ChimeraX commands (.cxc) that place a marker at each C-alpha (Angstrom):
marker #1 position -76.81,-209.42,-21.07 radius 0.5
marker #1 position -74.67,-208.43,-23.77 radius 0.5
marker #1 position -71.25,-208.30,-23.17 radius 0.5
marker #1 position -69.58,-204.26,-23.27 radius 0.5
marker #1 position -66.87,-202.95,-24.72 radius 0.5
marker #1 position -65.47,-200.21,-22.25 radius 0.5
marker #1 position -62.86,-197.34,-21.18 radius 0.5
marker #1 position -62.99,-195.95,-17.89 radius 0.5
marker #1 position -60.87,-194.47,-15.75 radius 0.5
marker #1 position -60.37,-195.40,-12.41 radius 0.5
marker #1 position -59.40,-194.42,-8.94 radius 0.5
marker #1 position -58.13,-197.79,-6.70 radius 0.5
marker #1 position -59.27,-196.92,-3.38 radius 0.5
marker #1 position -59.33,-199.88,-0.12 radius 0.5
marker #1 position -62.64,-200.37,2.00 radius 0.5
marker #1 position -60.82,-197.00,4.81 radius 0.5
marker #1 position -61.00,-195.55,1.70 radius 0.5
marker #1 position -57.04,-195.11,1.11 radius 0.5
marker #1 position -55.93,-194.19,-2.61 radius 0.5
marker #1 position -53.81,-197.36,-3.31 radius 0.5
marker #1 position -53.73,-196.10,-7.47 radius 0.5
marker #1 position -55.46,-194.62,-10.75 radius 0.5
marker #1 position -55.71,-195.78,-14.43 radius 0.5
marker #1 position -56.79,-195.14,-17.12 radius 0.5
marker #1 position -58.15,-198.74,-18.83 radius 0.5
marker #1 position -59.32,-198.68,-22.43 radius 0.5
marker #1 position -61.36,-201.20,-24.29 radius 0.5
marker #1 position -61.92,-203.20,-21.38 radius 0.5
marker #1 position -64.14,-206.99,-22.35 radius 0.5
marker #1 position -66.77,-206.40,-19.83 radius 0.5
marker #1 position -67.42,-209.95,-19.65 radius 0.5
marker #1 position -65.29,-212.79,-17.05 radius 0.5
marker #1 position -65.52,-216.26,-16.14 radius 0.5
marker #1 position -66.43,-217.62,-13.14 radius 0.5
marker #1 position -63.52,-217.37,-10.24 radius 0.5
marker #1 position -61.28,-214.84,-12.45 radius 0.5
marker #1 position -59.46,-212.23,-11.33 radius 0.5
marker #1 position -61.41,-209.03,-10.33 radius 0.5
marker #1 position -64.57,-211.10,-11.64 radius 0.5
marker #1 position -66.49,-207.94,-9.23 radius 0.5
marker #1 position -64.62,-205.35,-10.85 radius 0.5
marker #1 position -65.82,-206.85,-14.36 radius 0.5
marker #1 position -69.99,-207.62,-12.81 radius 0.5
marker #1 position -69.55,-203.91,-11.51 radius 0.5
marker #1 position -68.88,-202.46,-15.05 radius 0.5
marker #1 position -71.76,-204.59,-16.59 radius 0.5
marker #1 position -74.48,-202.21,-18.37 radius 0.5
marker #1 position -72.62,-199.18,-17.51 radius 0.5
marker #1 position -72.82,-195.83,-20.40 radius 0.5
marker #1 position -70.92,-193.32,-22.15 radius 0.5
marker #1 position -69.79,-190.76,-19.45 radius 0.5
marker #1 position -71.04,-192.80,-15.31 radius 0.5
marker #1 position -69.71,-192.60,-12.74 radius 0.5
marker #1 position -70.48,-195.90,-10.10 radius 0.5
marker #1 position -68.06,-196.82,-7.20 radius 0.5
marker #1 position -68.21,-200.96,-7.12 radius 0.5
marker #1 position -67.12,-202.30,-4.10 radius 0.5
marker #1 position -65.08,-205.95,-4.55 radius 0.5
marker #1 position -64.27,-208.40,-2.17 radius 0.5
marker #1 position -61.66,-210.02,-1.60 radius 0.5
marker #1 position -63.20,-212.73,-2.81 radius 0.5
marker #1 position -64.40,-211.25,-5.92 radius 0.5
marker #1 position -61.22,-208.80,-6.25 radius 0.5
marker #1 position -57.53,-211.17,-5.80 radius 0.5
marker #1 position -58.59,-213.01,-3.92 radius 0.5
marker #1 position -57.83,-214.30,-0.32 radius 0.5
marker #1 position -54.72,-215.06,1.33 radius 0.5
marker #1 position -52.86,-217.71,1.05 radius 0.5
marker #1 position -50.13,-218.60,4.04 radius 0.5
marker #1 position -49.37,-221.61,1.70 radius 0.5
marker #1 position -47.89,-219.18,-1.08 radius 0.5
marker #1 position -45.27,-217.45,1.64 radius 0.5
marker #1 position -41.63,-219.40,1.51 radius 0.5
marker #1 position -38.51,-218.54,3.03 radius 0.5
marker #1 position -35.14,-220.15,1.42 radius 0.5
marker #1 position -31.75,-220.00,1.58 radius 0.5
marker #1 position -30.00,-217.25,-0.04 radius 0.5
marker #1 position -27.65,-219.68,-1.99 radius 0.5
marker #1 position -30.45,-220.89,-3.70 radius 0.5
marker #1 position -30.25,-217.25,-5.97 radius 0.5
marker #1 position -26.64,-217.24,-7.08 radius 0.5
marker #1 position -27.77,-215.67,-10.80 radius 0.5
marker #1 position -25.57,-213.20,-9.90 radius 0.5
marker #1 position -27.44,-209.97,-8.28 radius 0.5
marker #1 position -28.43,-209.20,-5.44 radius 0.5
marker #1 position -31.97,-209.96,-4.55 radius 0.5
marker #1 position -34.29,-207.03,-3.27 radius 0.5
marker #1 position -36.94,-206.33,-2.33 radius 0.5
marker #1 position -40.03,-206.27,-4.80 radius 0.5
marker #1 position -38.04,-208.10,-7.15 radius 0.5
marker #1 position -39.70,-211.23,-8.87 radius 0.5
marker #1 position -38.45,-214.48,-8.38 radius 0.5
marker #1 position -39.76,-217.70,-10.46 radius 0.5
marker #1 position -39.29,-220.67,-7.44 radius 0.5
marker #1 position -41.67,-223.73,-7.01 radius 0.5
marker #1 position -44.54,-223.36,-5.18 radius 0.5
marker #1 position -46.50,-225.88,-2.48 radius 0.5
marker #1 position -47.52,-227.49,-4.86 radius 0.5
marker #1 position -43.67,-228.00,-6.76 radius 0.5
marker #1 position -45.61,-226.05,-9.96 radius 0.5
marker #1 position -43.21,-223.22,-11.19 radius 0.5
marker #1 position -44.59,-220.03,-10.24 radius 0.5
marker #1 position -43.44,-216.58,-9.88 radius 0.5
marker #1 position -42.19,-214.87,-5.98 radius 0.5
marker #1 position -42.07,-211.65,-5.19 radius 0.5
marker #1 position -39.58,-210.88,-2.97 radius 0.5
marker #1 position -40.85,-210.32,0.81 radius 0.5
marker #1 position -37.40,-210.10,2.83 radius 0.5
marker #1 position -33.78,-210.68,2.00 radius 0.5
marker #1 position -31.69,-210.91,5.15 radius 0.5
marker #1 position -28.91,-212.04,6.01 radius 0.5
marker #1 position -28.81,-216.39,5.04 radius 0.5
marker #1 position -32.40,-216.24,3.72 radius 0.5
marker #1 position -34.56,-214.48,1.26 radius 0.5
marker #1 position -38.17,-214.09,1.49 radius 0.5
marker #1 position -40.99,-215.06,-0.87 radius 0.5
marker #1 position -44.85,-214.32,-1.67 radius 0.5
marker #1 position -46.20,-215.11,-4.50 radius 0.5
marker #1 position -49.99,-213.85,-3.16 radius 0.5
marker #1 position -51.10,-211.14,-5.39 radius 0.5
marker #1 position -50.15,-207.42,-3.53 radius 0.5
marker #1 position -53.20,-207.02,-2.93 radius 0.5
marker #1 position -54.82,-210.70,-2.01 radius 0.5
marker #1 position -57.03,-210.15,1.28 radius 0.5
marker #1 position -58.14,-206.30,0.89 radius 0.5
marker #1 position -62.13,-205.55,-0.16 radius 0.5
marker #1 position -61.31,-202.71,-3.13 radius 0.5
marker #1 position -62.92,-199.72,-4.16 radius 0.5
marker #1 position -63.31,-199.30,-7.60 radius 0.5
marker #1 position -64.13,-195.34,-8.23 radius 0.5
marker #1 position -65.09,-195.57,-12.03 radius 0.5
marker #1 position -65.94,-192.53,-14.59 radius 0.5
marker #1 position -67.10,-194.68,-18.38 radius 0.5
marker #1 position -64.70,-192.90,-21.76 radius 0.5
marker #1 position -66.29,-195.02,-23.58 radius 0.5
marker #1 position -68.62,-198.01,-23.55 radius 0.5
marker #1 position -70.63,-200.27,-26.15 radius 0.5
marker #1 position -71.79,-203.39,-27.21 radius 0.5
marker #1 position -69.13,-206.55,-27.88 radius 0.5
marker #1 position -69.22,-207.54,-31.58 radius 0.5
marker #1 position -68.16,-210.97,-32.33 radius 0.5
marker #1 position -65.32,-210.23,-33.82 radius 0.5
marker #1 position -64.24,-208.30,-30.45 radius 0.5
marker #1 position -65.33,-211.62,-28.48 radius 0.5
marker #1 position -63.03,-213.74,-30.42 radius 0.5
marker #1 position -60.05,-212.05,-31.11 radius 0.5
marker #1 position -59.57,-211.58,-27.51 radius 0.5
marker #1 position -56.99,-208.06,-27.72 radius 0.5
marker #1 position -58.68,-206.12,-25.33 radius 0.5
marker #1 position -57.35,-205.54,-22.95 radius 0.5
marker #1 position -59.13,-207.45,-19.52 radius 0.5
marker #1 position -59.32,-205.81,-16.53 radius 0.5
marker #1 position -55.95,-208.93,-14.68 radius 0.5
marker #1 position -54.72,-206.22,-16.11 radius 0.5
marker #1 position -55.48,-203.10,-13.53 radius 0.5
marker #1 position -53.59,-202.10,-10.94 radius 0.5
marker #1 position -50.52,-205.61,-10.84 radius 0.5
marker link #1:1,2 radius 0.2
marker link #1:2,3 radius 0.2
marker link #1:3,4 radius 0.2
marker link #1:4,5 radius 0.2
marker link #1:5,6 radius 0.2
marker link #1:6,7 radius 0.2
marker link #1:7,8 radius 0.2
marker link #1:8,9 radius 0.2
marker link #1:9,10 radius 0.2
marker link #1:10,11 radius 0.2
marker link #1:11,12 radius 0.2
marker link #1:12,13 radius 0.2
marker link #1:13,14 radius 0.2
marker link #1:14,15 radius 0.2
marker link #1:15,16 radius 0.2
marker link #1:16,17 radius 0.2
marker link #1:17,18 radius 0.2
marker link #1:18,19 radius 0.2
marker link #1:19,20 radius 0.2
marker link #1:20,21 radius 0.2
marker link #1:21,22 radius 0.2
marker link #1:22,23 radius 0.2
marker link #1:23,24 radius 0.2
marker link #1:24,25 radius 0.2
marker link #1:25,26 radius 0.2
marker link #1:26,27 radius 0.2
marker link #1:27,28 radius 0.2
marker link #1:28,29 radius 0.2
marker link #1:29,30 radius 0.2
marker link #1:30,31 radius 0.2
marker link #1:31,32 radius 0.2
marker link #1:32,33 radius 0.2
marker link #1:33,34 radius 0.2
marker link #1:34,35 radius 0.2
marker link #1:35,36 radius 0.2
marker link #1:36,37 radius 0.2
marker link #1:37,38 radius 0.2
marker link #1:38,39 radius 0.2
marker link #1:39,40 radius 0.2
marker link #1:40,41 radius 0.2
marker link #1:41,42 radius 0.2
marker link #1:42,43 radius 0.2
marker link #1:43,44 radius 0.2
marker link #1:44,45 radius 0.2
marker link #1:45,46 radius 0.2
marker link #1:46,47 radius 0.2
marker link #1:47,48 radius 0.2
marker link #1:48,49 radius 0.2
marker link #1:49,50 radius 0.2
marker link #1:50,51 radius 0.2
marker link #1:51,52 radius 0.2
marker link #1:52,53 radius 0.2
marker link #1:53,54 radius 0.2
marker link #1:54,55 radius 0.2
marker link #1:55,56 radius 0.2
marker link #1:56,57 radius 0.2
marker link #1:57,58 radius 0.2
marker link #1:58,59 radius 0.2
marker link #1:59,60 radius 0.2
marker link #1:60,61 radius 0.2
marker link #1:61,62 radius 0.2
marker link #1:62,63 radius 0.2
marker link #1:63,64 radius 0.2
marker link #1:64,65 radius 0.2
marker link #1:65,66 radius 0.2
marker link #1:66,67 radius 0.2
marker link #1:67,68 radius 0.2
marker link #1:68,69 radius 0.2
marker link #1:69,70 radius 0.2
marker link #1:70,71 radius 0.2
marker link #1:71,72 radius 0.2
marker link #1:72,73 radius 0.2
marker link #1:73,74 radius 0.2
marker link #1:74,75 radius 0.2
marker link #1:75,76 radius 0.2
marker link #1:76,77 radius 0.2
marker link #1:77,78 radius 0.2
marker link #1:78,79 radius 0.2
marker link #1:79,80 radius 0.2
marker link #1:80,81 radius 0.2
marker link #1:81,82 radius 0.2
marker link #1:82,83 radius 0.2
marker link #1:83,84 radius 0.2
marker link #1:84,85 radius 0.2
marker link #1:85,86 radius 0.2
marker link #1:86,87 radius 0.2
marker link #1:87,88 radius 0.2
marker link #1:88,89 radius 0.2
marker link #1:89,90 radius 0.2
marker link #1:90,91 radius 0.2
marker link #1:91,92 radius 0.2
marker link #1:92,93 radius 0.2
marker link #1:93,94 radius 0.2
marker link #1:94,95 radius 0.2
marker link #1:95,96 radius 0.2
marker link #1:96,97 radius 0.2
marker link #1:97,98 radius 0.2
marker link #1:98,99 radius 0.2
marker link #1:99,100 radius 0.2
marker link #1:100,101 radius 0.2
marker link #1:101,102 radius 0.2
marker link #1:102,103 radius 0.2
marker link #1:103,104 radius 0.2
marker link #1:104,105 radius 0.2
marker link #1:105,106 radius 0.2
marker link #1:106,107 radius 0.2
marker link #1:107,108 radius 0.2
marker link #1:108,109 radius 0.2
marker link #1:109,110 radius 0.2
marker link #1:110,111 radius 0.2
marker link #1:111,112 radius 0.2
marker link #1:112,113 radius 0.2
marker link #1:113,114 radius 0.2
marker link #1:114,115 radius 0.2
marker link #1:115,116 radius 0.2
marker link #1:116,117 radius 0.2
marker link #1:117,118 radius 0.2
marker link #1:118,119 radius 0.2
marker link #1:119,120 radius 0.2
marker link #1:120,121 radius 0.2
marker link #1:121,122 radius 0.2
marker link #1:122,123 radius 0.2
marker link #1:123,124 radius 0.2
marker link #1:124,125 radius 0.2
marker link #1:125,126 radius 0.2
marker link #1:126,127 radius 0.2
marker link #1:127,128 radius 0.2
marker link #1:128,129 radius 0.2
marker link #1:129,130 radius 0.2
marker link #1:130,131 radius 0.2
marker link #1:131,132 radius 0.2
marker link #1:132,133 radius 0.2
marker link #1:133,134 radius 0.2
marker link #1:134,135 radius 0.2
marker link #1:135,136 radius 0.2
marker link #1:136,137 radius 0.2
marker link #1:137,138 radius 0.2
marker link #1:138,139 radius 0.2
marker link #1:139,140 radius 0.2
marker link #1:140,141 radius 0.2
marker link #1:141,142 radius 0.2
marker link #1:142,143 radius 0.2
marker link #1:143,144 radius 0.2
marker link #1:144,145 radius 0.2
marker link #1:145,146 radius 0.2
marker link #1:146,147 radius 0.2
marker link #1:147,148 radius 0.2
marker link #1:148,149 radius 0.2
marker link #1:149,150 radius 0.2
marker link #1:150,151 radius 0.2
marker link #1:151,152 radius 0.2
marker link #1:152,153 radius 0.2
marker link #1:153,154 radius 0.2
marker link #1:154,155 radius 0.2
marker link #1:155,156 radius 0.2
marker link #1:156,157 radius 0.2
view
């Protein structure tokens, strides 16, 4: 199977049909490694032709993975003394359960604690990608080596 470079309009929905966002993605390499984010989307893009429309269902395990409760922590607010007031939606660097630095989203700010979540906002969600291809071609060796085209992992972060 040949690797393709595709450009497409995308409307992202949850499995109940609620629209979560939309994007235009240009020059995406339609190839992924096992376990990479949005692997199911990449699989659904295979053999796409210009002008073609597809609705691609991607189960959570092939999208952003399942929600991992170990990536949610509540920490004392005083650990964040970098001069700005934290608010929901901010991103901060903190150590995960394996003591590795990771980027967390602030999900709750209490009087003395802050709740942080390092899961992707769509972790645990089955997703539907409504795709309309605006361009599709076989990738060249230079495309694959260059690594400059976008990857589906940048979609809707």
